[in-house]
N, C-alpha and C positions, 0 to 999 in steps of 0.2 A: 523735273525735278526727281518725280516719280523714279524714273530713271536710273538718276542719282543714285538713288536711296536702295535702289534694288541692285546697283552694282554694287556699291559697298556691302550690301547682306551678302551678295554672292560671295566677294574674297572673303569674308569671314567666313561663311559657310563651307566653301571651297579649303581653306586651308586645314581647319578643324577636320573634314569629313576625309581627306588625304591623310592627315596626321595618324588619325584612328584607322584607316581603311575601310569608311562606310559610306563615301560619295556625297553625304550631305543631306541626302531625300528627306532621311527623319527630322532636319529640322525644316525644312521646304514644307513638308505635306502640312505641316500643323497651322505655319504660316499661312501658307492658301488656304485653307479649310476654316479657317479662324477669321480672314479675312475677305470669307467669299459673298459673293451678291445675296442678301438675305440674312446675314448673320449681324446678330446683335453689335459683334466686336467691330466691324465693318466701318471703317472712317468713312464718309461721304466722298464720292468719286475720287478713291484711295483703293488702287487693288481691287476695287469688287466689280473684277470682269469677268469671276468665275462664279458658271451657272450650276454648277454640281460637281459630286469628289470627283467621278469622272476625268474634269478638265484638270482639278487640281493634281490628281495623279498623275494622269498624262507630261504636264507641263515641267511637275517636279522631275520625272523621269529624264526629260530633256535636260532639267541641267544636272542633272547625276551624270547621264554621258558625257557632258564637257567636262565636269568635274576630273570622271574618272580618267577621260581621254588624256585629258593635261598631264593629271597627275603620275598616269602608265609612262608617258614618254619621258617623266622624271627623276621615274624609279628605275626606267631601262636604263638609261645614263647614268645611275647609281649601280648599275647590275646586281638590283636586288629582286628582279621579279625570277622567279623559277619555274623556267618554260617547260619543263619538263611536267609539272601540275599543271601550270597555268593552261596549256593550248589543249589538255583533255577536259577540263573544266569547264573552258570558256565553252567548247562545242557542247556541254554537259547541258549546260543553262540555257540552249537556244529553245528548243521545242516548250520548256517550262515559260519562257520569256514570252513566247508568241501566244500560248493559249491564253495566258495570266491575264491580257489587257483587253482578251475579250469576256475575263470571267471576275473581271473588280467589283462590279455593280454589284454580283452573288457575294462578298466578300466584306462588303462593309455594315454588318449588320451590329446589335448588343453584345450579342453572345460572341460572335468571334472575336470581337473587337477584347472582349473580357478574358476570354481562354488566352488570346495570343498575348494580350498585357500580363496576365499572371504568367505566362511561359517566360516572358522578357526577365519580369523581375527575379523570379527565381534562379534563372540563367547568369543575370547580374550579379545576384547572392555567391554561386557558387564559384563564377569569376573571384569576386573582390577577397572571396575566402582564402582562394587561391593563388590569389597573385603573386605570395612570396614560394611559390611552389617551383620546380628546376625547370618544368614547362613555359612557365609565365617569365622567366630571367634569364632563358637562353639566349647568347649573343654568337656562338661560333656556329656558321656551317659551311659543310663541305659538301656541294650539290655534287659530285662526284660519288660520292658513300652514305647521299643520304637516303632512306628507306623508309616508305610510308605506305600505307592499305589505299592503294591507287583506285580500286573498285569500290570500296565505301567513299571516298574523295569524290567520285563522279553520281554516284546514287546521292550527298548530299549538295550537290551542284545542281543537280535537275531540280530540287524541292528548291534552291536558291533561286533559281533563275526564273520559276513559278511565282514565287514570294516577292523577289525584285518588281516584277510587272503586277502586280495585284497592286500592292499598297505603296509602289512608287517611292519606297526607301531604300532600293537599289539590293538589296541582299547581303550585305555586310555586315548589318548587324549582328544575323547569323553566322554569316562566312566565316567572318575572322575569329572569334572564338572556338566555333568547331576545328577549325584548322589550327588553333594552337592544345586544345586541348584532349581533343580524339585523333586528329593527323598527327600531333608533334612537330608542327612548324614553331622556329623561331617567331615570336611577335613579328618583328622589323620584316623578316620573310612574306610572316602570313599577311601584314596588312600590304604589303607590294604585289604579291601575289594576286591576291583578292581584287584588289585596285584595280589590276588588267582583264581579270573575269567582269567584273562590272562594267568594264568599258563596251566589252563586246554583247553583255546579254541586255544592258541599258539601249544598246543602240539598234537590236531586234526589236525589244519592246519601243521604242521612239516610233520604229516603220510601225507597227500596228498602230499603237495610237494617233499618229500623222493620221493614217487611213479613216480612222474612227472619229477622226475631228476634236480628239482630246486635246490638241494641244495650243494655251493660247499666247501667240508667241509675243505680245509686250512684255511680259514678266519673265517669261520662258528667255529671251534673249537678255534681258538686263541682268537676271540675277544667274543665267549660263556663260556670262563672257567674263562678270565678274568672277565666279567659280574657276574659271582658266584659270587668271593670275592668280587666286588665293592657293590654287594644290602646287603651283612652283612654289610657295611659300612655306604650306605642310609640309614640303618634302621634303625641303633647308631642315624645318624645325625638327621631322623626324630623325634625320642624322643624328641629331644632338641630343636626341633623347632616351634616357633608359627603356629597356623592354617593358619593366613592372608600371611603368607610370603609362604608357598606352594601355594595358593591361586594365589598370585603375579608372582611367579616362572612360573607355568603353564600358566599364561597367557602370560607372555612374549614368551614361548618356543612355545605356539599357534599362537602368533600373526608371529615371526620367520620363521615358519614353511607355516603358510598361506602367507605369499611373498614372498617364495620362490617359494613356488609352481605357485604364479600367474607369477611370472618371468620367469619363465622355461615354461609356456604352450604356450606362444607366442601370444596369443591372441590379446591384446593390440600392 
């Protein structure tokens, strides 16, 4: 029964994560942490196989990898992955993804959660406020003539790779809005390209977390293989979704995650 529930959750998380290009980790991490061994929210005998936050992060990142790998294949078939950016961005995430898996225990304190949560809330507000801006509504994309600041994109990707592995959320929560508003990618191209980048960075992060023993395999396999199916569903839905809707959905999720981090930080 546990594996069935995990599989169904994985389908839902994978579909939404692929639709907005975030990998689904920001849903898995709170779920795993709240239902962790020793947590008052953990029902007896269910899910409570996580003994620390690092295990929740490593297990989530494995789910993110399967989700983004499946979603990337779907987006490649739809010809929405812009490889001129995807390949250098993916390569840039690798050093950060490797180092982040060893640094996650140093970035789980209340002050970090509070600052990062506040940043997400502010960024979500800006995205929602600018959801009718031309960059958020762009649909046309000509890869042969598209120009973007590649060096800036590579610097952003280094940070995203580190953040992905540290928090186990995939990094797309930061990558997608920056690709839209800073690098001027159309939302549909940004989500697809970010998904490809996350597939590469999360794979490297998974290797490090596996070496460190941070992956709990029962929930990882249950929710991860559900996410594989969900990613295909999300990619199909994305084809029929207006760019502004994707931006608004992403801003709402970012705001929710930011508020949760602020609340759990116990700083206020």
